[in-house]
Every structure is written in C-alpha cells, then in structure tokens.
N, C-alpha and C positions, 0 to 999 in steps of 0.2 A: 597385597595391593601391588599393582604394577604401574609403571610410569604412565601408561595409557589411561588408567582409571583415577589418577590423582586429579582432583578438581582444583586447578591452579587458581581460578578466580576466587574460590572460597578460601584457600590458603592465604592468598594475597590479602584478602579482605580482613582476615583474622590478624595478620601481622600489622597491617596498616592501623587497625583499630587499637591493638595493644600498645604499639609504639607511638600512637597519636600522630601519625604522619598524614600528609596529603598523598593521594594515590600516586602521583607522578614523582614523589620523592623516593619511593622504593624501586630499586632496580634489582635485577637477578643477582648481581654481585655486590651491591652495597652492603657493608657490614653493619649488623645491628648495633654493636657496641661502639665501634670507632666512628661510624658515619651517622648513626641515629641516636646515640646517647643512651642506649638500652643498658640495663643492669642485669645481673643474674636472675633476679626475680622476673624480669620481663621474659627471659628465655624459658623459665619454668611455666609461666603463664601461657606462652605460645604453645609449648608442648602439651599442656593440659587441655587447652581449648581445641587444638587440632585433634587430640585423641577423642575428646567428647563429641565434637561436631562431625568428624569423619568416621567415627566408630572403629578406630585402630588402636593398637598397642605399640608404643615406641619404647624400647628399652631405655632405662635411665642413663646407661652409659653412652647413649647416642646424644644426650643433651649437649655435650661439648661440641658436637658437630653442627649444631644449629646456629650457624654464624651469619647466614644470609639466605635469601629466598631459594637460590639454587641448591644450597646444601639441604635445606628443609625438604625440597622436592625429591632430592636424592635419597634421603632417609625414608621418606614416605613411600618411595618406589619399592622398598624392601620391607615395609611395615606389615604386620599381620593384622587381619581383621579381628575385631573383638568378638569373642564367642557370645552368642545370644543367651 
C-alpha cells in the first residue's frame, strides 16, 4: 500500500468511531492516549479494524507507532496487502 492509496476518510472514520469522538476532535497530530483518553485496547481495536476493512497486514511491532492519525497513515503507507 502506498500513501496515495490510503483511504484517509475511512481510516479517520474508524478512529473516530473506536475512540467515540466527534469528527472535528480528531486532528492529524492529536494523541490517542493523551488527548483522547484511549487505552491500549483502543489501539489494538484500531489496528484490527484497519486491517480488516482495508485488507492490509500491519506487523504487531508497529502497534506502538499508532499514536495519532498521522502515524497511522505513515504505517499504512508501508503496510502490505493481505493475500486473498
């Protein structure tokens, strides 16, 4: 997956839904834990849903990188498509 093929709208909607935010509360750099009160289970749920809905595989070691929308998009830019 490349940065050009990442569906930012879908990723944003997933994060807003899981963190139970209003759309305008989520910025590219607002931190999931510090700014939005997420916990580690929230990060795992974000990872899981993105993998499922976008058909990608994100290595578990990248979980710690998923701290804000910008970081999620960066990880997705290098994620591999799931094999059919």
